C-alpha positions as CSV (number, residue, x, y, z in Angstrom):
1,M,11.4,18.3,-5.2
2,G,7.9,17.2,-6.3
3,K,5.7,14.5,-5.1
4,V,4.3,11.4,-6.7
5,A,1.1,9.4,-6.1
6,A,1.5,5.6,-6.3
7,K,-1.3,3.1,-6.2
8,I,0.0,0.0,-4.5
9,K,-1.7,-3.4,-4.6
10,V,-1.4,-5.1,-1.2
11,M,-2.5,-8.8,-1.2
12,P,-3.4,-10.3,2.2
13,Q,-2.2,-13.7,3.1
14,S,-5.7,-15.2,3.2
15,P,-9.4,-14.2,2.7
16,D,-9.8,-14.5,6.5
17,I,-7.6,-11.4,7.2
18,D,-9.6,-8.5,8.7
19,L,-9.1,-5.8,6.0
20,D,-10.0,-2.9,8.3
21,E,-7.3,-4.1,10.8
22,L,-4.8,-4.6,7.9
23,Q,-5.5,-1.1,6.6
24,E,-4.8,0.4,10.1
25,K,-1.5,-1.6,10.2
26,L,-0.5,-0.3,6.8
27,E,-1.2,3.3,7.9
28,A,0.8,2.8,11.1
29,S,3.8,1.4,9.1
30,L,4.2,4.4,6.8
31,P,7.7,5.8,6.8
32,E,8.2,9.5,7.6
33,G,7.3,11.8,4.8
34,A,4.8,9.4,3.2
35,Q,1.0,9.7,3.5
36,I,-2.0,7.6,2.3
37,N,-4.5,9.5,0.3
38,G,-7.3,6.9,0.4
39,F,-7.9,3.2,0.0
40,E,-9.7,1.1,-2.6
41,R,-10.6,-2.6,-2.4
42,D,-10.4,-5.0,-5.3
43,D,-12.1,-8.4,-5.3
44,V,-9.5,-10.8,-6.6
45,A,-10.9,-14.3,-6.4
46,F,-12.4,-16.9,-4.1
47,G,-13.2,-14.2,-1.4
48,L,-9.8,-12.7,-1.5
49,V,-9.8,-8.9,-1.5
50,A,-6.7,-6.7,-2.2
51,L,-6.2,-3.3,-0.7
52,L,-5.2,-0.5,-3.0
53,P,-3.8,2.4,-1.0
54,T,-2.8,5.6,-2.9
55,V,0.4,6.7,-1.3
56,I,2.0,10.2,-1.7
57,V,5.8,10.3,-1.5
58,A,8.6,12.6,-2.4
59,D,9.8,12.3,-6.0
60,G,13.4,11.4,-5.0
61,A,15.8,8.6,-5.2
62,G,14.1,5.3,-4.3
63,G,10.6,6.6,-4.9
64,T,8.1,4.1,-3.4
65,E,10.7,1.5,-2.3
66,V,10.7,2.5,1.4
67,V,6.9,2.3,1.4
68,E,6.9,-1.1,-0.3
69,E,9.4,-2.4,2.2
70,A,7.4,-1.0,5.2
71,F,4.2,-2.6,3.8
72,G,6.0,-5.9,3.3
73,E,6.9,-6.1,6.9
74,V,3.3,-5.8,8.1
75,E,1.8,-9.0,9.5
76,G,-0.8,-10.5,7.2
77,V,0.6,-9.1,3.9
78,E,1.4,-11.7,1.3
79,S,2.7,-9.5,-1.6
80,I,3.0,-5.9,-2.8
81,S,3.1,-4.5,-6.3
82,V,3.0,-0.9,-7.6
83,E,0.0,-0.6,-9.9
84,N,0.3,3.0,-11.1
85,V,2.6,6.0,-10.4
86,G,2.0,9.7,-11.4
87,R,3.2,13.1,-10.4
88,V,1.1,15.2,-8.1
């Protein structure tokens, strides 16, 4: 089974969220078998900055769904969307 890299856009609930702390929480929430291969930040609007982790997961049934669900349960996360997916 191969692996895929997915860039996931994580929107914080407000511009007041500490992005470094949110990044640590996202890393800690990763399900077994997934890993983060770097973060980017994207200025959205009015001081709001989105985190864009690139996540490596197995290319199996469900793909990034378990990671999306785990990220969605992190305190301070407003929404999650998969921006880009490609094979590694």
